[in-house]
N, C-alpha and C positions, 0 to 999 in steps of 0.2 A: 504494499500500500504506500503510495506516495504521500509527499508532505501535504498536498492539496486535499487528499482523502482524509487526512487526519485533522485537518482544520475544522474545528466546530463553528457554528453559525456565530456571526459577530466577531468580536475582538477574542483572539485566542488566549491572550494574557489574563482574561477575566478569571479562567479557571485556575490560574496560578496566584491569584490575588486573594483579597479578603473573602470573596465569595465562596472560594473553594475551602478556605480555612473554616468559615462558618458552616458550609454544608458538612464537612468532616466532623465538626463537633456536634452538629444536629443528628447525623447518622450514628455517631459513637454513642451519645447519651440515650438516643431513642432505642438503639438496639439492646441496651442494658435494661431497659424497662421490661417488666414481666408482660406476659400475654394479658390483655385486658381481663379474662375470666379469672386468672390467678391473681391479678391486681386486686379484683374485688373481693377474692377470698383473703388476701393479705390484710386489706383494709378492714375487713370484719374482725379479723384476729386483733387488729390495732384498736378497733372500737372496744372489744372485750376488756383488753388490757386497760385502756383509758377509763372505762366505767368502773373498774375495780379501784384504780388509783384515785379517781375523783369522786367516788361515791359518798365519802364521808365529809366532804366540803361544802360549807355553805356559801354560795356565791351572792345571794341578796338580790338576785335578779328575778322578776316576775313574768309569768306565763302571759303573753299579750291577749290571749283570749279569756282565760279563767281568773287572772289576776294573782293566781297562788304562787308560792314560791317555787323556782325550778330546782328540783333535785336530780342528781345523777343515779340512775339504777345500776346496781352491780349485776352485770349479766353473767358473771362466773359463779354465781351462787348455785346450788344444786336445783333449787326451784326453777331458776330462770333458764338452766341448761335443759332441763326436762321440757319446759315451755317451748323453747327452741325447737327440740326434736319433735314434739308432738304437733307443732304447727308448720313443720317445714313443707310438707306437701301442699297444704292450703296457701301457704306464703308464695310458693312457685306458682301454682295454678291460678291463683288470684292476682298475679302481677299485672299491673294495668297495661303495659305495652305488648304483652305476649299475644292475646287473643287478637287484638285489633290489627296487628301487624300480619300475623299468619293469614287471617281471613282476607285482608286486602291482596296480599302476595298470592293466594291461590287464584284469584281472578287475573291478576297481572301475568301470572305464570302461563295461564292458558293463551292469552293474546300473544305473549313473547314466544312460546314453544310453537304455536301454529304458523308463525311467520307474519302475522298481521302488523305488528308494530314495525318490523324491518321494512315491509312493503310500503307502509304509509310514510316512514321516514323518507325512503328513497323517492317516493312519488312527489313529495312536497318540495325536495331539493332540485328534482330533475327540471321542473317547469319554471324555476326561478331565474328571472333576468340576471344578466351578467352583473349589472349594475347593483343589485340587492343581494348578491350571492353572499356576501359576509354576514349582514344582518340576519338573512333567513337561515344561515346555518347556525348562527348562535341562537336563534329563537328555537330552531329544532333541537338543539343540544339541551336548552333549558327544558323544553317539554318532555324529552326523553327520560327526565328523572322519574316520571310516572312508571317506567319500566325498570327502574333501578339501574341494573348493569347494562341495559341496552345502549346507553350513551356512550360508556367506555369501550364496548365491543363492536359497535355498529357506527355510531356517529363520528367518533374521532377518526378512525381511519378513512371513513367516507369524506371527511373534511379534506384529508389530503388528496384523495382520489379526484374529487370534485375541482379543487384548485389546480391540480395538475392538468386535468382535461381542458381546463378554461385558460391554460396558458400562464397560470400564476404560481407562485412558489408554493409547493405543497406543504412545506413546514409551517407556513402562514395559516394555511387551512386546518392543519393539525392544532396549531396554537389557538385559533379561534374557537374551534370545536371543544377543546380541553377547557378553555375559559368558560365557555357556556355550560358545559357538562358539570365541572367540578368547582370552578370558581363562583359560578352562580347557582350552586347547589340549592341554596334556600330561596331562589327567585323563580316562581312558577305560577301560572294562572289556572293550572289543571290540578286539582286535589290529587294527592299521591300518598303512598304509604309512609312518607317521611313526616307528614302532618299528625296522624294519630300516633307515630312512634315517639316524637319529641313531646307531645302533649301527655303522653303516658308516663313520662318522667316528671314533667313539670307539675301535674296534678298531685301526686303523692308528696313532692316536695313542699307544696303549698299547705298540704294538710298537716306537715310538721307543726305549723303555727296556728292554722284554722281550718278544722275538719269540715266546715261548711262551704268551702270554696268548691265551685262548679265550673269545669271547662269542657270544651268540646274540641274536636280535632281542627276546626277552622277558625281558631283565634287569632291566627296571623294572615288569613287569607286576603284581605284587602292590601296589606303591606307587601306580602310576596308577589301579588299580581302586579302592583305598582312597581315593584323592584324589578320585574322581568323587563319592563320597558327601559329602566335605567341601565341594567347590565347589558342589554342589546345595544343601546346607544353607545355606552362606554367602549364595550368590546369592538363595535364596528370602527369607531375612531382609533383606537389603540392599534387594530389589526393593520387597517389601510394606511394610517399615518405614521405609526411607529415601528411596528413588527415587520411588516412586508418591505419597506425601504431598507431596514437593517439588514434584511435577508438578500437584498439585491445583488451582492457580491459573493454570496454562499453558492458554489456550484453543486449541481446534483451529480452524484457519482455512484448511484445505485446501478445495479445490473440492468440494462435495457430489457432483458427478457423477463426480469422479475417485476418490472414496473407494473403496478396493478391498473385494472381497467375497471370502469363502472358499468356493470351490466344493468340495463333497464329491466324492470319487472316485464313479463311476458303478458300476453293477452288474457290467459286464464287468470293470472294473479291479479291483474288490473281490474277485470270484472268483479272478482271476488272481493277485492278491497273496497270497491264502490258500493257493493250490495251491503257488505258488512258495516261499512261507515254510515249508510243511509239508515240501516235499521238502528244503529246506536243513536243517530241524531233524533229519529222518530221517537224512540224510547226517552230521550231527554226531554223532547217537546211535551210528550205526554205527561211526564213528571212534573213539568212547569205547570201545565194547565191543571194538574190535580192540586196544585198548591194555592190556586187562586180563590176558589170557593171560601167563604168564611166558616163553613162547616167542614173544611178538609180535615180528614183524620191525621194529616201530618202536622196540623197546628196544636198548640197546647190549649188548655181549657179557656184561656183568656184570648185565644186567637192569634197568638204569636208564632212567628216562624223562626226567629232568630235567637230565641231564649233556649238556655240549656235544656230546659224540661220539654222542649217541642220535640215531637216524634222524628221530624225531619232532621234535626240536629243529632239525634240518637242513632240515624240511620245511614250516616255518612259513609262509615266503612263497608257495611253491607252493599251500599249503592256503588261504591267504587268496584266491589267485587263484580256485581251485576254487569256494569257498563264496560267491563273488561272481558268477562266471559262471553257475552253476546257476540260482539265482533269476532272474537278469537275463534269460537266454535263454528260460526258461519263461514269464515274464511278458510279455516283448517279443512273443513268437509268440501268446500267448493274447489279448493286447490289440491286436494288429496292428501295434505300433510297429516289430516285425521281421517282414518278409514272407518273406524267403529267407535263406540262410546268409550271403550277401555283406553283409547289413545288420549282421550281427554283427561281421564283420571291418571294416566301416565304423565301427562304434562304437568298436572298438579303435584303429583309425587315427585317429580324432577325438581320442581320449584321448591318444594319442602325439603328435598335433599340439600339444596344450596342454602337452605336457612338453618342447617344443623348448628353451625357454629354459632349463629344468633341465639338459638335456644340454649345452648350450653352457657353462653355468656349471661343470658337473661336468668338462668338458674341462680348463679352466684350473685348477680347483681340485685336480684330480688331479695335475697337473704341479707345482703349488705344493707339495703335501703330499710328493711324492716328492723334490723338490729339497730341501725343508727337512729331510727325513730324511737324504739323501745328504750334505748339508754338514756335519752333526754339530751344528748350532746348536741343533736341537730337544733333543738330549740334554744339551748344555751348559746351556740355559736351565732345563731341568727340574731338573737337579742343582743348580744355583746357586740356583735359586727355591726348590728343596725345602730346601736348607740355610738360606736366610733365613727361611723360615717355622719351621723347627726352632729357629732361634735366637730368633725372637720368642715361641716357646713359648706360643702362643695356645691356649685350650681349642678342642677339636675342633669344637664347635658354632659358636664364634665364627668360625672359619675357613670353615665352611659358609656361615654367613650371610653373610660377606663376599663369597664367590663368587657367591651368589644376587643380592646387590644390584648387584654389578659387571655381571653379566649383564643384569639389569633395566634399568640405565643404558645399556648398549651397545645394547640392543633398541630404545631410543628413536630411534637413528640408522641401525641396519641391521636392516630388518623381517624379511628372510628367515631362518627358523629354521635351514634347512640351510647357508645361506651363513654365518650367525653361528657356528654350532657348527663349521663347517669352519675358521673363523678361529681359534676359542678352544680347540678340542679339542687341537690339538697343543701348546698351551701348559698348559692347566689339567690335562689327564689325566696326563701324565708328572710334572708338578710336584707333584701331590697323591700321586701314587703314591710319591714320595721320603719323604713323611711318613707313609705307611701307609694312605692312602685308596685304595679300590679304584675301578677305572674306572666300575664301575656306580653308586657312590655319587656320583661327580663328575657323571656324565650326569644323574642324578636331581636333583641341585641345579641344574644347567643347565636343566633342564625347568621347575622351579619359576620361576625368574628370568625365563625366555624367555616363559612364558605370561602372567605376571602384569601385565607393562606393554604387552603387544600392544594393549590397548583404549584407551590414552591417547596413542599416538603417530600423528600425521597422515600419517607416512611409511610405515605398514602399507598395502600396495596396496589392500586393501578398505575402508579407513577413508572415503574420500570416497564410496563407494557407499552405506554405511550412513548418511552424512549425507543423501543422496538419499532414502533410505527414510523418514527422519524428515520431511524437506520435504513429503511427501505429506500430512502430518497437521498439521504446524506450519511455515508457509512460512519463518519466520525462523530455522530452525534453521541454525547454522553449525558450524565446527570446534569454537569454544570451547563452544557449547552441548553438543555430544556428549562433549566432553573432561570438562566438568563433571558430566555424568551418569554417566560411566564412572569417574571418578576415585575414588569411594568403594569401587567393586568393586576396582580395581587396588590401592589402598592395603591393604585388608582381605586380599584375596587374597594379596598379597606378604607381609605380616607373619605372618598365621595359617598359611598354607601352609609358610612357613619353619619356624615353630615345629613344625608338624606333622611335617615331615621330620626335624627334630632329634630330637623324641620318638620317632618311628618307628626311627630309628638308635640311640638310647639304649636302647629296649626290645629290640633285636636282632631286629625282625621282618624276614623275608626281603623283599629288595626285588623279587625275581623268582624264577624256577625256577633253582636251582643257582647262587645268587649269594653273593657275600660282601661284607662292609663293608670289609674290611682287605685290604692288598696287603703282602707276598704272601699268597694265600688260605691258610688253615690246610689 
């Protein structure tokens, strides 16, 4: 391989400078962290030990709901250990995120395994005018979150293929798609499994302070919908004005015979896609029409649709399941990817197989969250932390920005969004409730920080895969190359998105259906 082939995108010296040293530090520290599942187990042991050490101390803090003095329960007594064992199964099966995520993923899995999602993505990208290629690619990348892994395994490589076919630098297409899929992970106007997943951690965290708090999966829906427009515009400008000009002098040295081609969907797939999509749209219209009557069974007794008690809000996850299963089954049987009913069941089974790690992690996470709550440490930390923030008397915007920056930093070492929020929610949510911030607002701040730095951490599970996509076109692509491409997206997303959230909050625009910015809600 000659020197040209070894040259990464942009300035080769960047990998030998501060960026390379920073990446090496992040990689070393991150690799020394235990697996998230074991991390929860270790943290649970730490909670036990702390509960034993602190159980005899009077802290003088009062529970915000009951007004009673906060005491720490020693979880290492015989009685508490027996209680832990006898409730272990119920603690796991009653873990809020578990059921909602698995039900949503059953539907998404059918649509993905049938090929419907892949066909829809290809179709949307194929008819896009060249001028709008970048924003459409980023928009499709954002929407691909509804299928979880589809963005990483379909949209990102397609970004390179489409840009290459259009005579543009393929690494710019990969970067734009990666920015939409991962950098804009929390920006989407289509409800997906991530919404109930995060809410499932936010709710028990809020219950550490106030057991009467009620939340539904769409508490951030308006904000994430508006954020999708922001991320598309920012990504469009960065790709066309910053990233692609920087790649102008980076030659393509991949093997000519190995250069990928974009194969359009055939007539059968096209017909199946249109039929499946039409059925889904008709189903959605019928759902909307069923919500209109005052006597709609989807309304609560007072006639509301957006309150937590409204049946429509309780049906979000089943509706996600239905609206993915319908087009998935129709497309699968029309194209032949499904030939019998067992194939649909097999698609669901394969999807559940891919969720095996999440289920294991959820088991240990459920135990940790339960023990954290039983010990009283969560309430004590929330009250004392809230008092500390109150004494600092920081402006609300500064507090929000600090939370976002902290989450973005932690994200460099813990890549999993669910694992990270499971760790941080029991701390941030109750603490910020003590200074008047609603759980909905804290979750929105978390989503901004979590998304923005996804694209610059080598510890993100799909990061090495994106490097491989780039190497099809530029053989010398390495971790530093990809980080140097994605760093402008990360910095701009983090800063502008944070300002956007603070401005959104200051204007009082609702974060989602029936939500509030303050706690307790008026």
